[in-house]
N, C-alpha and C positions, 0 to 999 in steps of 0.2 A: 560573947563576941559581938552581939548587936550593940552593946554600949560602947565598945571600942570603936566601931565604925562611926557611930554618932559623934563620939569625942573627936575622932580624926577629922571628920567632915567639919565640925564646929571649929577646931583649931585651924584647919586650912582656910576657912572663911575669914577668920580673924586675921591671919597672916596676910591674906589677899587684901583685905580692907586697909590694913596698916601700910602696906608697901605699894599699893596700886597708885598710879598717877592721879592727882586730884585736879579737878576742873577749877580754873581760877574763879574766884567769887566775883560777882558783878560789882561788889563794893570796891575791889582792887582796881578795876578799870575806872570807876567813878573817882576814886582817890587820885589816880594818875592824871585824869583830866583836870581835876582841881589843882594839882601841883603844877601842871604845865601852865595853867592860867596864872597861878601865883608867880611862876618864873617869868612869864611875859610881863606881868605888872612890875616885877623887880627891874626888868630891862627898861620899861617906860619911865619909872620913877627913880632910876639910878640908885637902887637899894643894894648897896655894897654888901652889907652883912647878910641880907637875904640870899644874894647870889653866892656868897661863900658857903652858906649853910646848905644850899640846894645843889652844889656841884661837887663831884668827886675830886679827890686829889689827883686822880689819874685822867682827868678830863681831856678829851680830844674834841675841839670845837672847830668844825670845818665850815668855811664860808663858801658862797656860790662862786666866788672868783678863784677858788682853789687854795686859798691860804688856810692854814691850820694853826690854831693857838692851843697852848696848854691853859690850865686854870688861871695862873697868874696873869698871863698875857691877855686872856679873855676879859677878866675883871678889870684890868688896867685899861683896856680898850673901851669898855663900856663906860667907865668912870671918867676917863680923860681924853677919849678920842673925839673926833669931829662929828661922827655920825650919831644921831639921836633918834630913837623910835618915839613917835608922837602917839600913834595908835597901833595896836596889833589885834587883828581878827584872824580866827582860824576857821577853815572849812575843810570838808572831806577828811575829817578826823577819824583815825582808826587806832585802836589799842589792842595789841596782842600780848598776852601774858605768857611767859615761859619761866616757870619756877620763880626765882627772885629777880627776874628781868622783865621790864615792860618795853615793848617796841612801839613807839608812837610815830605815826605818819600824819602829816597834815599839809595843807596849803596855807601859807602865811600871807595875809594882806596887811600892809602897813603903810601909814603915812610917816614920812621921816623928814628930818632936817639935817643938813650938814653946813659947813662953812660957806659953801658956794650957793646952795639952793635948797628948795623943798621939793618933795616928790612923793610918788607912790611906788611901792615895791610889792611884787607878787613873786614868791619863791616857794618851792617845795621844801619840806623839812622832814628829816628822819632823826628821831631822838631815841637814845637808848638810856633807860633809867634802871638803876640797880638798887635793890633794897639793901641798905647798910644798917644792920640792926633793925630798928623799927622805923627808920627814915629812908625815903627814896631820894637818891642822888643822881644827877645827870652825869652819866659816864661818857657819852659821845653824842655829838650832834653834827649832822652834815646837811647843809642846805644845797639846793641845786636850782638852776634856772629852768623855768617852765617854757 
């Protein structure tokens, strides 16, 4: 009987370890920060193929003026629109991992150019990244005025 109790306790421990929620690894958060930086660089350098690879087919890209774009509209706007990011810096960056989802919040500081002028932009950003296979893809982004 003593062996049966030990076996049952061991089996229960194994089941608990397999099915208990796992804490996200620090490397996941670091990977997301790197991907967000790559995304920002793709915006600055008008890297169309990079933007296509980093965005989900189901992308919802919301701007601080309330307009929302799907993936094709977003990429078309970056490539052919009048607004251009010159620099992008992030502050107050936080990453929260939930299973295959990364919730990223930050303040975006940017120098920009458009057809009329140049200026500086400071907005808040909420980004939702989803792991698609082995790659992270931007599923949703919403900026807001500070």
